[in-house]
VEXSE-127153 format. One line per 4 residues: their letters; for each residue y, x, z of C-alpha. Coordinates in Angstrom, 1 decimal. Layout:
a	Y/X/Z  ... $
END
This chain:
maql	-20.2/-19.8/-31.1  -16.8/-20.4/-29.0  -15.0/-17.7/-27.7  -12.2/-18.9/-25.0 $
sass	-11.3/-17.6/-21.1  -10.2/-19.0/-18.1  -7.9/-17.1/-15.2  -7.6/-18.0/-11.8 $
svev	-4.5/-15.6/-8.9  -4.6/-16.4/-5.5  -1.9/-15.6/-3.1  -2.2/-13.4/0.3 $
qqdm	-0.3/-12.0/2.5  0.2/-8.3/2.6  -1.7/-7.7/6.2  -1.9/-3.0/6.2 $
lsis	1.4/-1.3/6.9  1.4/2.4/6.0  4.9/4.3/7.2  6.1/7.5/5.8 $
mntt	7.4/9.9/8.6  9.2/13.1/6.9  11.7/16.2/7.9  13.3/19.1/6.2 $
rdgq	14.3/22.5/7.6  16.1/25.6/6.0  16.1/28.6/6.8  16.5/32.7/5.9 $
dagt	13.4/33.2/6.5  10.3/31.2/5.2  7.2/32.3/8.5  10.0/30.9/10.9 $
vqtq	10.7/27.5/8.0  7.2/27.1/8.5  7.2/27.1/12.3  9.7/24.9/12.9 $
lkqa	7.9/22.7/10.6  4.6/23.1/11.6  6.9/22.4/15.9  7.8/19.4/14.4 $
ldta	4.5/17.5/12.7  2.3/19.3/15.7  5.1/16.9/18.5  5.0/13.9/16.2 $
laqa	1.9/14.4/16.0  0.8/14.0/19.5  2.2/11.5/20.2  1.4/9.0/17.7 $
kqaa	-2.8/9.8/18.0  -2.0/8.5/21.8  -1.7/4.5/20.2  -3.9/5.5/17.6 $
mpgq	-6.6/3.2/17.5  -9.1/2.5/14.0  -8.5/0.0/11.9  -5.5/-0.5/13.4 $
mevr	-3.3/1.6/13.4  -4.7/5.7/11.5  -2.6/8.5/11.9  -2.8/11.5/8.7 $
tgnf	-0.1/14.2/7.8  1.3/14.2/4.3  2.7/16.0/1.7  3.8/19.6/3.0 $
slyp	5.7/21.6/0.9  7.9/25.1/1.2  9.6/27.2/-1.4  12.8/29.0/-2.4 $
rygk	16.4/28.1/-2.1  17.6/31.2/-5.5  21.7/31.7/-5.1  23.7/31.8/-8.3 $
dgki	22.5/35.7/-9.4  19.2/34.0/-9.8  17.5/36.0/-6.3  15.8/34.3/-3.1 $
ngwq	18.4/33.6/-1.0  16.8/31.2/1.1  14.2/29.2/1.8  13.2/25.3/2.3 $
gste	10.5/23.0/3.1  9.2/19.1/4.6  6.6/18.1/5.9  5.5/14.4/6.1 $
lvle	3.4/12.5/9.1  1.6/8.8/7.8  1.0/6.0/10.0  -1.1/2.6/8.5 $
gkdf	-3.2/0.8/9.3  -2.9/-3.4/10.4  -1.3/-3.3/13.4  2.1/-4.0/13.0 $
prit	3.8/-4.0/15.9  2.1/-0.8/16.6  2.6/0.8/13.6  6.5/0.3/14.3 $
stag	6.7/0.8/17.8  4.7/4.4/17.7  7.1/5.9/14.5  10.2/4.3/16.7 $
kiqt	9.8/6.9/18.9  9.0/9.9/16.9  12.5/11.8/16.6  11.6/15.2/15.7 $
ltlg	10.5/13.2/12.4  12.8/10.5/10.9  11.3/7.1/8.6  10.8/8.1/4.9 $
nvnf	8.9/4.9/3.2  7.5/2.5/4.1  4.9/-0.2/2.1  2.1/-2.5/2.6 $
alsr	-1.0/-3.0/1.1  -4.0/-5.2/1.2  -6.7/-4.0/3.0  -10.2/-3.9/1.7 $
eqra	-11.8/-6.7/3.4  -8.6/-8.8/2.7  -8.9/-8.3/-1.5  -12.4/-8.6/-1.8 $
kveg	-12.3/-12.2/0.5  -9.3/-13.0/-2.4  -10.9/-11.9/-5.2  -14.0/-13.8/-4.6 $
eaqs	-12.3/-17.2/-3.8  -10.0/-16.9/-7.5  -13.6/-15.4/-10.2  -15.1/-19.0/-8.3 $
laie	-12.2/-20.5/-9.5  -11.7/-18.7/-12.2  -15.9/-19.1/-13.2  -15.1/-23.0/-12.1 $
rfka	-12.3/-23.4/-15.0  -14.0/-21.1/-17.8  -17.7/-23.7/-17.1  -15.3/-27.0/-17.4 $
kage	-13.1/-25.0/-20.7  -16.6/-24.6/-22.4  -18.0/-28.0/-21.7  -15.3/-29.8/-23.0 $
iaks	-15.2/-27.3/-25.9  -18.9/-27.8/-26.6  -19.0/-31.6/-26.2  -15.5/-32.4/-28.4 $
fgfg	-17.9/-31.1/-31.3  -20.4/-33.3/-30.9  -23.1/-31.1/-29.4  -24.3/-32.1/-25.9 $
sytl	-23.7/-28.3/-24.4  -23.5/-25.1/-24.7  -25.5/-21.6/-23.8  -23.2/-18.4/-22.4 $
reva	-23.5/-15.1/-25.0  -21.7/-12.6/-23.1  -18.9/-12.4/-20.4  -16.2/-10.3/-18.6 $
inan	-14.3/-10.5/-15.4  -11.6/-8.3/-14.5  -9.4/-8.8/-12.1  -5.7/-8.0/-10.9 $
eqgy	-3.4/-7.4/-8.1  0.4/-8.4/-8.0  2.0/-7.0/-4.8  6.1/-8.0/-3.7 $
tprp	6.7/-5.8/-1.4  10.3/-6.7/1.1  13.4/-3.4/2.0  12.3/-3.2/5.8 $
rmma	15.0/-3.0/7.3  16.1/-1.3/10.8  16.4/-3.5/14.0  20.0/-3.0/14.9 $
tqak	20.5/-2.1/18.3  23.9/-2.2/20.7  24.6/1.3/21.2  23.4/4.2/18.4 $
aems	21.7/6.8/21.1  19.3/3.5/20.9  18.0/3.9/18.1  16.1/6.8/17.6 $
dspi	13.2/5.1/19.8  13.5/1.1/18.5  11.4/-0.3/16.9  11.5/-1.6/12.9 $
svea	12.2/-4.1/11.7  10.0/-5.2/9.1  8.3/-8.3/7.2  5.3/-7.8/5.3 $
gkst	5.2/-9.4/0.8  2.4/-11.1/-0.6  0.1/-9.9/-3.2  -1.6/-12.1/-5.9 $
vlvn	-5.4/-11.6/-7.1  -5.1/-12.7/-10.4  -9.4/-13.2/-11.8  -9.9/-13.6/-16.0 $
vsgs	-13.3/-14.6/-17.2  -13.7/-14.1/-21.3  -16.2/-14.3/-23.0  -17.9/-16.7/-26.1 $
vqmr	-20.8/-19.7/-25.7  -23.2/-20.8/-28.1  -23.1/-24.4/-28.9  -26.1/-26.3/-28.8 $
END
C-alpha cells in the first residue's frame, strides 16, 4: 500500500465587489447622536435602494455602535457612534457609481471576492485536474514497483482559496467639488483555488 497526494490550482478573476460606507457622530446627548446617525443612514439607504438589483447590487446595513465618551474625571461627557452601509454584488460600475453619489456616508473598505457560482465552477475544474494527477501518479508508482494496477483504499479532497486584492484608488477629478459624486475607480484582483487530493492505494 502506498500513500500519495496530488494537487492542482486554477487562477480566476474575482467577480464580487463589496464597498462599505460609514460615518461617525458625536455629541452631548446619546439620543441626538443616534438620531443623526439614523438620518445619515436612512438617506444613504434610500438612495442606494434606487439602484439596487438582485445579484448585481445588494444593499444592507452593517455595524452600528453607540458608546459613551469619558472625561479626565472618569465621568461621561458625551457620546460617539458610527453606522455603516454595505453595497455588494457583481455589477462593479453600478456599485461604484452608487457609492460615489452617496454624500451622507464616506468610503470605508473595498473588498473583492469570488461569488459562490464562480468558486464552485473553478473548484470543480481544479478538482478534476487534481484527481487526474493523483490517478497518474498512482499508476506510475504501481508500475515502478512492478505491479500492473492498483485499487483505491481511501481518499481525501481538500480545497482552499487564496486571493490578492489590489488597493482601490480614487478617480482623479478636476475640481474638489466633483469628488463627492464621482465614481470610485476599482480594479479586482485574482483568486487561486487550490485542490489537494490525498489518499492511499493498494498495488496489485
